[in-house]
PDB file of N, CA, C and O in Angstrom:
ATOM      1  N   MET A   1     -12.885 -12.893   2.607  1.00  0.00           N
ATOM      2  CA  MET A   1     -12.130 -11.833   2.872  1.00  0.00           C
ATOM      3  C   MET A   1     -11.766 -11.708   1.536  1.00  0.00           C
ATOM      4  O   MET A   1     -11.523 -12.599   0.722  1.00  0.00           O
ATOM      5  N   ALA A   2     -11.755 -10.338   1.385  1.00  0.00           N
ATOM      6  CA  ALA A   2      -9.965 -10.071  -0.026  1.00  0.00           C
ATOM      7  C   ALA A   2      -8.693  -9.764   0.727  1.00  0.00           C
ATOM      8  O   ALA A   2      -8.348  -9.346   1.832  1.00  0.00           O
ATOM      9  N   SER A   3      -8.214 -10.138  -0.306  1.00  0.00           N
ATOM     10  CA  SER A   3      -6.462  -9.518   0.536  1.00  0.00           C
ATOM     11  C   SER A   3      -6.249  -8.526  -0.437  1.00  0.00           C
ATOM     12  O   SER A   3      -6.351  -8.312  -1.645  1.00  0.00           O
ATOM     13  N   PRO A   4      -5.723  -7.738   1.209  1.00  0.00           N
ATOM     14  CA  PRO A   4      -5.919  -5.832   0.460  1.00  0.00           C
ATOM     15  C   PRO A   4      -4.464  -5.979  -0.589  1.00  0.00           C
ATOM     16  O   PRO A   4      -4.409  -5.520  -1.730  1.00  0.00           O
ATOM     17  N   ILE A   5      -3.241  -6.795   0.172  1.00  0.00           N
ATOM     18  CA  ILE A   5      -2.174  -6.567  -0.952  1.00  0.00           C
ATOM     19  C   ILE A   5      -2.530  -6.990  -2.829  1.00  0.00           C
ATOM     20  O   ILE A   5      -2.189  -6.447  -3.880  1.00  0.00           O
ATOM     21  N   LEU A   6      -3.496  -8.404  -2.449  1.00  0.00           N
ATOM     22  CA  LEU A   6      -3.902  -8.092  -3.937  1.00  0.00           C
ATOM     23  C   LEU A   6      -4.991  -7.577  -4.433  1.00  0.00           C
ATOM     24  O   LEU A   6      -5.624  -7.755  -5.473  1.00  0.00           O
ATOM     25  N   ALA A   7      -5.089  -7.004  -3.647  1.00  0.00           N
ATOM     26  CA  ALA A   7      -6.754  -5.760  -4.516  1.00  0.00           C
ATOM     27  C   ALA A   7      -5.744  -4.549  -4.952  1.00  0.00           C
ATOM     28  O   ALA A   7      -5.974  -3.901  -5.973  1.00  0.00           O
ATOM     29  N   ALA A   8      -4.621  -4.283  -4.129  1.00  0.00           N
ATOM     30  CA  ALA A   8      -3.621  -3.286  -4.673  1.00  0.00           C
ATOM     31  C   ALA A   8      -3.174  -3.383  -6.159  1.00  0.00           C
ATOM     32  O   ALA A   8      -3.438  -2.689  -7.141  1.00  0.00           O
ATOM     33  N   ILE A   9      -2.136  -4.875  -5.914  1.00  0.00           N
ATOM     34  CA  ILE A   9      -2.074  -5.569  -6.620  1.00  0.00           C
ATOM     35  C   ILE A   9      -2.413  -5.482  -8.397  1.00  0.00           C
ATOM     36  O   ILE A   9      -1.772  -5.238  -9.419  1.00  0.00           O
ATOM     37  N   LEU A  10      -3.978  -5.885  -7.980  1.00  0.00           N
ATOM     38  CA  LEU A  10      -3.899  -5.691  -9.423  1.00  0.00           C
ATOM     39  C   LEU A  10      -4.891  -4.154  -9.763  1.00  0.00           C
ATOM     40  O   LEU A  10      -5.729  -4.360 -10.641  1.00  0.00           O
ATOM     41  N   SER A  11      -4.894  -3.571  -9.537  1.00  0.00           N
ATOM     42  CA  SER A  11      -5.238  -1.744  -9.731  1.00  0.00           C
ATOM     43  C   SER A  11      -3.919  -1.224  -9.645  1.00  0.00           C
ATOM     44  O   SER A  11      -3.850   0.004  -9.613  1.00  0.00           O
ATOM     45  N   PHE A  12      -2.470  -2.096  -9.584  1.00  0.00           N
ATOM     46  CA  PHE A  12      -1.549  -1.172  -9.570  1.00  0.00           C
ATOM     47  C   PHE A  12      -0.818  -0.947 -11.398  1.00  0.00           C
ATOM     48  O   PHE A  12      -0.221  -0.030 -11.961  1.00  0.00           O
ATOM     49  N   PHE A  13      -1.538  -3.085 -12.034  1.00  0.00           N
ATOM     50  CA  PHE A  13      -1.740  -2.970 -13.205  1.00  0.00           C
ATOM     51  C   PHE A  13      -3.024  -2.545 -14.158  1.00  0.00           C
ATOM     52  O   PHE A  13      -3.048  -2.166 -15.329  1.00  0.00           O
ATOM     53  N   ILE A  14      -4.227  -2.788 -13.064  1.00  0.00           N
ATOM     54  CA  ILE A  14      -5.015  -2.180 -13.884  1.00  0.00           C
ATOM     55  C   ILE A  14      -6.081  -1.049 -13.647  1.00  0.00           C
ATOM     56  O   ILE A  14      -7.117  -1.639 -13.340  1.00  0.00           O
ATOM     57  N   PRO A  15      -6.239  -0.067 -13.648  1.00  0.00           N
ATOM     58  CA  PRO A  15      -6.315   0.918 -11.786  1.00  0.00           C
ATOM     59  C   PRO A  15      -8.776   0.545 -12.249  1.00  0.00           C
ATOM     60  O   PRO A  15      -9.688   0.657 -13.069  1.00  0.00           O
ATOM     61  N   GLY A  16      -8.509   0.255 -11.346  1.00  0.00           N
ATOM     62  CA  GLY A  16     -10.073   0.132 -10.994  1.00  0.00           C
ATOM     63  C   GLY A  16     -10.220  -1.938 -11.256  1.00  0.00           C
ATOM     64  O   GLY A  16     -11.354  -2.293 -10.934  1.00  0.00           O
ATOM     65  N   LEU A  17      -9.381  -3.071 -11.705  1.00  0.00           N
ATOM     66  CA  LEU A  17      -8.957  -4.070 -11.256  1.00  0.00           C
ATOM     67  C   LEU A  17      -9.777  -4.493 -10.307  1.00  0.00           C
ATOM     68  O   LEU A  17     -10.829  -5.131 -10.264  1.00  0.00           O
ATOM     69  N   GLY A  18      -8.706  -3.747  -9.195  1.00  0.00           N
ATOM     70  CA  GLY A  18      -8.558  -3.719  -7.258  1.00  0.00           C
ATOM     71  C   GLY A  18     -10.282  -3.672  -6.781  1.00  0.00           C
ATOM     72  O   GLY A  18     -10.822  -4.439  -5.984  1.00  0.00           O
ATOM     73  N   GLN A  19     -10.695  -2.941  -7.263  1.00  0.00           N
ATOM     74  CA  GLN A  19     -11.983  -2.352  -7.091  1.00  0.00           C
ATOM     75  C   GLN A  19     -13.053  -3.686  -7.508  1.00  0.00           C
ATOM     76  O   GLN A  19     -13.990  -4.168  -6.872  1.00  0.00           O
ATOM     77  N   PHE A  20     -12.600  -3.965  -8.561  1.00  0.00           N
ATOM     78  CA  PHE A  20     -13.922  -4.793  -8.918  1.00  0.00           C
ATOM     79  C   PHE A  20     -13.910  -6.442  -8.152  1.00  0.00           C
ATOM     80  O   PHE A  20     -14.829  -7.243  -7.979  1.00  0.00           O
ATOM     81  N   TYR A  21     -12.127  -6.520  -7.731  1.00  0.00           N
ATOM     82  CA  TYR A  21     -11.694  -7.258  -6.962  1.00  0.00           C
ATOM     83  C   TYR A  21     -12.820  -7.426  -5.706  1.00  0.00           C
ATOM     84  O   TYR A  21     -13.547  -8.338  -5.312  1.00  0.00           O
ATOM     85  N   THR A  22     -12.544  -5.996  -5.297  1.00  0.00           N
ATOM     86  CA  THR A  22     -13.560  -6.094  -3.945  1.00  0.00           C
ATOM     87  C   THR A  22     -15.465  -6.199  -3.930  1.00  0.00           C
ATOM     88  O   THR A  22     -16.344  -5.982  -3.095  1.00  0.00           O
ATOM     89  N   GLY A  23     -15.421  -6.557  -5.048  1.00  0.00           N
ATOM     90  CA  GLY A  23     -16.827  -5.940  -5.640  1.00  0.00           C
ATOM     91  C   GLY A  23     -17.453  -4.587  -5.584  1.00  0.00           C
ATOM     92  O   GLY A  23     -18.563  -4.352  -6.061  1.00  0.00           O
ATOM     93  N   GLN A  24     -16.725  -3.733  -5.002  1.00  0.00           N
ATOM     94  CA  GLN A  24     -17.394  -1.866  -6.455  1.00  0.00           C
ATOM     95  C   GLN A  24     -16.679  -1.950  -7.264  1.00  0.00           C
ATOM     96  O   GLN A  24     -15.526  -1.572  -7.475  1.00  0.00           O
ATOM     97  N   LEU A  25     -17.893  -2.844  -8.089  1.00  0.00           N
ATOM     98  CA  LEU A  25     -18.660  -2.605  -9.852  1.00  0.00           C
ATOM     99  C   LEU A  25     -18.777  -0.690 -10.508  1.00  0.00           C
ATOM    100  O   LEU A  25     -18.675   0.047 -11.489  1.00  0.00           O
ATOM    101  N   LEU A  26     -18.969  -0.743  -9.519  1.00  0.00           N
ATOM    102  CA  LEU A  26     -19.792   1.325 -10.341  1.00  0.00           C
ATOM    103  C   LEU A  26     -18.054   1.545 -10.382  1.00  0.00           C
ATOM    104  O   LEU A  26     -17.408   1.596 -11.428  1.00  0.00           O
ATOM    105  N   LYS A  27     -17.398   1.677  -8.819  1.00  0.00           N
ATOM    106  CA  LYS A  27     -16.188   2.573  -8.811  1.00  0.00           C
ATOM    107  C   LYS A  27     -14.973   1.883  -9.954  1.00  0.00           C
ATOM    108  O   LYS A  27     -13.968   2.422 -10.417  1.00  0.00           O
ATOM    109  N   ALA A  28     -15.579   0.352 -10.200  1.00  0.00           N
ATOM    110  CA  ALA A  28     -13.875  -0.351 -10.968  1.00  0.00           C
ATOM    111  C   ALA A  28     -13.891   0.446 -12.138  1.00  0.00           C
ATOM    112  O   ALA A  28     -12.847   0.676 -12.749  1.00  0.00           O
ATOM    113  N   ILE A  29     -15.345   1.030 -12.620  1.00  0.00           N
ATOM    114  CA  ILE A  29     -15.329   1.030 -13.628  1.00  0.00           C
ATOM    115  C   ILE A  29     -15.254   2.292 -13.879  1.00  0.00           C
ATOM    116  O   ILE A  29     -14.491   2.641 -14.780  1.00  0.00           O
ATOM    117  N   ALA A  30     -16.242   3.579 -12.947  1.00  0.00           N
ATOM    118  CA  ALA A  30     -15.100   5.207 -13.251  1.00  0.00           C
ATOM    119  C   ALA A  30     -13.764   5.528 -13.463  1.00  0.00           C
ATOM    120  O   ALA A  30     -13.242   6.429 -14.119  1.00  0.00           O
ATOM    121  N   LEU A  31     -13.022   4.066 -12.370  1.00  0.00           N
ATOM    122  CA  LEU A  31     -11.546   4.749 -12.603  1.00  0.00           C
ATOM    123  C   LEU A  31     -11.061   4.247 -13.362  1.00  0.00           C
ATOM    124  O   LEU A  31     -10.149   4.945 -13.805  1.00  0.00           O
ATOM    125  N   PHE A  32     -11.145   3.323 -13.838  1.00  0.00           N
ATOM    126  CA  PHE A  32     -10.937   2.725 -14.886  1.00  0.00           C
ATOM    127  C   PHE A  32     -11.307   3.520 -16.902  1.00  0.00           C
ATOM    128  O   PHE A  32     -10.646   3.489 -17.940  1.00  0.00           O
ATOM    129  N   ILE A  33     -12.758   4.152 -16.505  1.00  0.00           N
ATOM    130  CA  ILE A  33     -12.512   4.732 -17.804  1.00  0.00           C
ATOM    131  C   ILE A  33     -11.995   6.503 -17.820  1.00  0.00           C
ATOM    132  O   ILE A  33     -11.726   7.160 -18.826  1.00  0.00           O
ATOM    133  N   MET A  34     -11.969   6.978 -16.359  1.00  0.00           N
ATOM    134  CA  MET A  34     -10.823   8.225 -16.146  1.00  0.00           C
ATOM    135  C   MET A  34      -9.488   7.514 -16.596  1.00  0.00           C
ATOM    136  O   MET A  34      -8.984   7.781 -17.687  1.00  0.00           O
ATOM    137  N   ALA A  35      -8.974   6.673 -15.792  1.00  0.00           N
ATOM    138  CA  ALA A  35      -7.354   5.507 -16.638  1.00  0.00           C
ATOM    139  C   ALA A  35      -7.555   6.182 -18.255  1.00  0.00           C
ATOM    140  O   ALA A  35      -6.988   7.167 -18.729  1.00  0.00           O
ATOM    141  N   VAL A  36      -8.332   5.484 -18.744  1.00  0.00           N
ATOM    142  CA  VAL A  36      -8.238   5.384 -20.157  1.00  0.00           C
ATOM    143  C   VAL A  36      -8.231   7.183 -20.519  1.00  0.00           C
ATOM    144  O   VAL A  36      -7.463   7.715 -21.321  1.00  0.00           O
ATOM    145  N   ILE A  37      -9.147   7.797 -19.812  1.00  0.00           N
ATOM    146  CA  ILE A  37      -9.121   9.180 -20.488  1.00  0.00           C
ATOM    147  C   ILE A  37      -7.388   9.392 -20.766  1.00  0.00           C
ATOM    148  O   ILE A  37      -6.680   9.465 -21.770  1.00  0.00           O
ATOM    149  N   PHE A  38      -7.181   9.439 -19.411  1.00  0.00           N
ATOM    150  CA  PHE A  38      -6.303  10.511 -18.771  1.00  0.00           C
ATOM    151  C   PHE A  38      -4.690   9.796 -19.841  1.00  0.00           C
ATOM    152  O   PHE A  38      -3.856  10.582 -20.291  1.00  0.00           O
ATOM    153  N   GLY A  39      -4.600   8.549 -20.008  1.00  0.00           N
ATOM    154  CA  GLY A  39      -3.588   7.797 -20.669  1.00  0.00           C
ATOM    155  C   GLY A  39      -3.608   7.999 -22.148  1.00  0.00           C
ATOM    156  O   GLY A  39      -2.684   7.570 -22.839  1.00  0.00           O
ATOM    157  N   TYR A  40      -4.699   8.682 -22.697  1.00  0.00           N
ATOM    158  CA  TYR A  40      -4.629   9.070 -24.234  1.00  0.00           C
ATOM    159  C   TYR A  40      -4.456  10.509 -24.064  1.00  0.00           C
ATOM    160  O   TYR A  40      -3.523  11.074 -24.635  1.00  0.00           O
ATOM    161  N   LEU A  41      -5.434  11.272 -23.183  1.00  0.00           N
ATOM    162  CA  LEU A  41      -4.076  12.460 -22.784  1.00  0.00           C
ATOM    163  C   LEU A  41      -2.729  12.673 -22.939  1.00  0.00           C
ATOM    164  O   LEU A  41      -2.079  13.650 -23.312  1.00  0.00           O
ATOM    165  N   SER A  42      -2.355  11.251 -22.475  1.00  0.00           N
ATOM    166  CA  SER A  42      -0.578  11.241 -21.671  1.00  0.00           C
ATOM    167  C   SER A  42      -0.105  11.686 -23.316  1.00  0.00           C
ATOM    168  O   SER A  42       1.091  11.402 -23.379  1.00  0.00           O
ATOM    169  N   ILE A  43      -0.487  12.172 -24.447  1.00  0.00           N
ATOM    170  CA  ILE A  43       0.022  11.969 -26.024  1.00  0.00           C
ATOM    171  C   ILE A  43       0.649  13.716 -25.818  1.00  0.00           C
ATOM    172  O   ILE A  43       1.745  14.228 -26.044  1.00  0.00           O
ATOM    173  N   ILE A  44      -0.693  14.266 -25.268  1.00  0.00           N
ATOM    174  CA  ILE A  44      -0.581  15.639 -24.999  1.00  0.00           C
ATOM    175  C   ILE A  44       0.562  16.158 -23.761  1.00  0.00           C
ATOM    176  O   ILE A  44       1.097  17.266 -23.791  1.00  0.00           O
ATOM    177  N   ILE A  45       0.762  15.324 -22.895  1.00  0.00           N
ATOM    178  CA  ILE A  45       0.887  15.709 -21.622  1.00  0.00           C
ATOM    179  C   ILE A  45       1.150  16.043 -20.220  1.00  0.00           C
ATOM    180  O   ILE A  45       1.911  15.975 -19.255  1.00  0.00           O
ATOM    181  N   ILE A  46      -0.648  16.700 -21.021  1.00  0.00           N
ATOM    182  CA  ILE A  46      -1.585  17.166 -19.727  1.00  0.00           C
ATOM    183  C   ILE A  46      -2.009  16.523 -18.728  1.00  0.00           C
ATOM    184  O   ILE A  46      -2.216  16.831 -17.554  1.00  0.00           O
ATOM    185  N   GLY A  47      -2.197  14.907 -19.755  1.00  0.00           N
ATOM    186  CA  GLY A  47      -2.706  13.528 -19.266  1.00  0.00           C
ATOM    187  C   GLY A  47      -2.209  12.607 -18.288  1.00  0.00           C
ATOM    188  O   GLY A  47      -2.748  11.741 -17.600  1.00  0.00           O
ATOM    189  N   ILE A  48      -0.914  13.070 -18.424  1.00  0.00           N
ATOM    190  CA  ILE A  48       0.013  12.019 -17.481  1.00  0.00           C
ATOM    191  C   ILE A  48      -0.068  12.234 -15.827  1.00  0.00           C
ATOM    192  O   ILE A  48       0.092  11.227 -15.137  1.00  0.00           O
ATOM    193  N   PRO A  49      -0.388  13.923 -14.960  1.00  0.00           N
ATOM    194  CA  PRO A  49      -0.703  13.931 -13.543  1.00  0.00           C
ATOM    195  C   PRO A  49      -1.081  13.292 -13.142  1.00  0.00           C
ATOM    196  O   PRO A  49      -0.736  12.523 -12.245  1.00  0.00           O
ATOM    197  N   PHE A  50      -2.616  13.528 -14.163  1.00  0.00           N
ATOM    198  CA  PHE A  50      -3.736  13.085 -14.272  1.00  0.00           C
ATOM    199  C   PHE A  50      -4.053  11.430 -13.545  1.00  0.00           C
ATOM    200  O   PHE A  50      -4.389  11.180 -12.388  1.00  0.00           O
ATOM    201  N   TYR A  51      -3.786  10.403 -14.776  1.00  0.00           N
ATOM    202  CA  TYR A  51      -3.727   9.398 -14.776  1.00  0.00           C
ATOM    203  C   TYR A  51      -3.277   9.064 -13.470  1.00  0.00           C
ATOM    204  O   TYR A  51      -3.925   8.622 -12.521  1.00  0.00           O
ATOM    205  N   LEU A  52      -1.575   9.457 -13.601  1.00  0.00           N
ATOM    206  CA  LEU A  52      -1.108   9.205 -11.881  1.00  0.00           C
ATOM    207  C   LEU A  52      -1.647   9.445 -11.105  1.00  0.00           C
ATOM    208  O   LEU A  52      -1.373   8.708 -10.157  1.00  0.00           O
ATOM    209  N   ILE A  53      -2.876  10.636 -10.739  1.00  0.00           N
ATOM    210  CA  ILE A  53      -3.202  10.406  -9.548  1.00  0.00           C
ATOM    211  C   ILE A  53      -4.087   9.321  -9.646  1.00  0.00           C
ATOM    212  O   ILE A  53      -3.717   8.398  -8.919  1.00  0.00           O
ATOM    213  N   VAL A  54      -5.528   8.985 -10.517  1.00  0.00           N
ATOM    214  CA  VAL A  54      -6.133   8.155 -10.373  1.00  0.00           C
ATOM    215  C   VAL A  54      -5.279   6.660 -10.638  1.00  0.00           C
ATOM    216  O   VAL A  54      -6.150   5.957 -11.150  1.00  0.00           O
ATOM    217  N   TRP A  55      -4.005   5.819 -10.545  1.00  0.00           N
ATOM    218  CA  TRP A  55      -3.594   5.242 -10.938  1.00  0.00           C
ATOM    219  C   TRP A  55      -2.982   5.019  -9.207  1.00  0.00           C
ATOM    220  O   TRP A  55      -2.642   3.983  -8.635  1.00  0.00           O
ATOM    221  N   LEU A  56      -3.012   6.064  -8.848  1.00  0.00           N
ATOM    222  CA  LEU A  56      -2.683   5.605  -7.486  1.00  0.00           C
ATOM    223  C   LEU A  56      -3.153   5.736  -6.369  1.00  0.00           C
ATOM    224  O   LEU A  56      -2.723   5.609  -5.223  1.00  0.00           O
ATOM    225  N   TYR A  57      -4.329   6.075  -6.944  1.00  0.00           N
ATOM    226  CA  TYR A  57      -5.450   6.221  -5.968  1.00  0.00           C
ATOM    227  C   TYR A  57      -6.404   5.067  -5.588  1.00  0.00           C
ATOM    228  O   TYR A  57      -6.799   4.790  -4.455  1.00  0.00           O
ATOM    229  N   SER A  58      -6.643   4.564  -6.533  1.00  0.00           N
ATOM    230  CA  SER A  58      -6.631   3.392  -7.570  1.00  0.00           C
ATOM    231  C   SER A  58      -6.078   2.597  -6.408  1.00  0.00           C
ATOM    232  O   SER A  58      -6.758   2.230  -5.450  1.00  0.00           O
ATOM    233  N   MET A  59      -4.565   2.322  -6.600  1.00  0.00           N
ATOM    234  CA  MET A  59      -4.302   0.876  -5.255  1.00  0.00           C
ATOM    235  C   MET A  59      -4.187   1.567  -4.418  1.00  0.00           C
ATOM    236  O   MET A  59      -3.387   0.883  -3.781  1.00  0.00           O
ATOM    237  N   TYR A  60      -4.386   2.809  -3.565  1.00  0.00           N
ATOM    238  CA  TYR A  60      -4.643   3.148  -2.058  1.00  0.00           C
ATOM    239  C   TYR A  60      -6.031   2.538  -2.373  1.00  0.00           C
ATOM    240  O   TYR A  60      -5.971   1.430  -1.838  1.00  0.00           O
ATOM    241  N   ASP A  61      -7.452   2.681  -3.048  1.00  0.00           N
ATOM    242  CA  ASP A  61      -8.758   2.485  -2.370  1.00  0.00           C
ATOM    243  C   ASP A  61      -8.901   1.469  -2.249  1.00  0.00           C
ATOM    244  O   ASP A  61      -9.865   0.947  -1.690  1.00  0.00           O
ATOM    245  N   ALA A  62      -7.417   0.593  -3.044  1.00  0.00           N
ATOM    246  CA  ALA A  62      -8.592  -1.040  -3.335  1.00  0.00           C
ATOM    247  C   ALA A  62      -7.800  -1.676  -2.177  1.00  0.00           C
ATOM    248  O   ALA A  62      -8.032  -2.719  -1.565  1.00  0.00           O
ATOM    249  N   TYR A  63      -7.031  -0.984  -2.067  1.00  0.00           N
ATOM    250  CA  TYR A  63      -5.668  -1.270  -0.474  1.00  0.00           C
ATOM    251  C   TYR A  63      -7.216  -1.209   0.594  1.00  0.00           C
ATOM    252  O   TYR A  63      -8.133  -2.027   0.673  1.00  0.00           O
ATOM    253  N   VAL A  64      -7.078  -0.344   1.063  1.00  0.00           N
ATOM    254  CA  VAL A  64      -8.294   0.104   2.499  1.00  0.00           C
ATOM    255  C   VAL A  64      -9.590  -0.750   2.324  1.00  0.00           C
ATOM    256  O   VAL A  64     -10.124  -1.561   3.082  1.00  0.00           O
ATOM    257  N   ALA A  65     -10.035  -0.148   0.640  1.00  0.00           N
ATOM    258  CA  ALA A  65     -12.152  -1.474   0.370  1.00  0.00           C
ATOM    259  C   ALA A  65     -11.589  -2.825   0.891  1.00  0.00           C
ATOM    260  O   ALA A  65     -12.106  -3.423   1.835  1.00  0.00           O
ATOM    261  N   ALA A  66     -10.097  -3.432  -0.030  1.00  0.00           N
ATOM    262  CA  ALA A  66     -10.391  -4.998   0.822  1.00  0.00           C
ATOM    263  C   ALA A  66      -9.860  -4.811   2.294  1.00  0.00           C
ATOM    264  O   ALA A  66     -10.396  -5.725   2.921  1.00  0.00           O
ATOM    265  N   GLN A  67      -8.978  -3.992   3.263  1.00  0.00           N
ATOM    266  CA  GLN A  67      -9.208  -4.681   4.848  1.00  0.00           C
ATOM    267  C   GLN A  67     -10.669  -4.029   5.629  1.00  0.00           C
ATOM    268  O   GLN A  67     -10.989  -4.468   6.734  1.00  0.00           O
ATOM    269  N   GLN A  68     -11.611  -2.812   4.851  1.00  0.00           N
ATOM    270  CA  GLN A  68     -12.315  -2.893   5.473  1.00  0.00           C
ATOM    271  C   GLN A  68     -14.109  -4.086   4.887  1.00  0.00           C
ATOM    272  O   GLN A  68     -15.294  -3.849   5.125  1.00  0.00           O
ATOM    273  N   GLY A  69     -13.525  -5.154   4.189  1.00  0.00           N
ATOM    274  CA  GLY A  69     -15.070  -5.432   4.069  1.00  0.00           C
ATOM    275  C   GLY A  69     -14.141  -6.949   3.741  1.00  0.00           C
ATOM    276  O   GLY A  69     -14.737  -7.992   3.472  1.00  0.00           O
TER     277      GLY A  69
END
């Protein structure tokens, strides 16, 4: 059984890593790619709120997935 706290901590450092830890490979890849794209767009400011949304969702989803599985 996956630890919800560890899953959230992993996603804190790298969005999608917590999903990878809980076995959600496709979701992990999608979140990581979105984080990279929005991180790059942060250069022109517009990417910052989108990156924060992806980052926070990644932590929340990893925590919930680890609790359920």
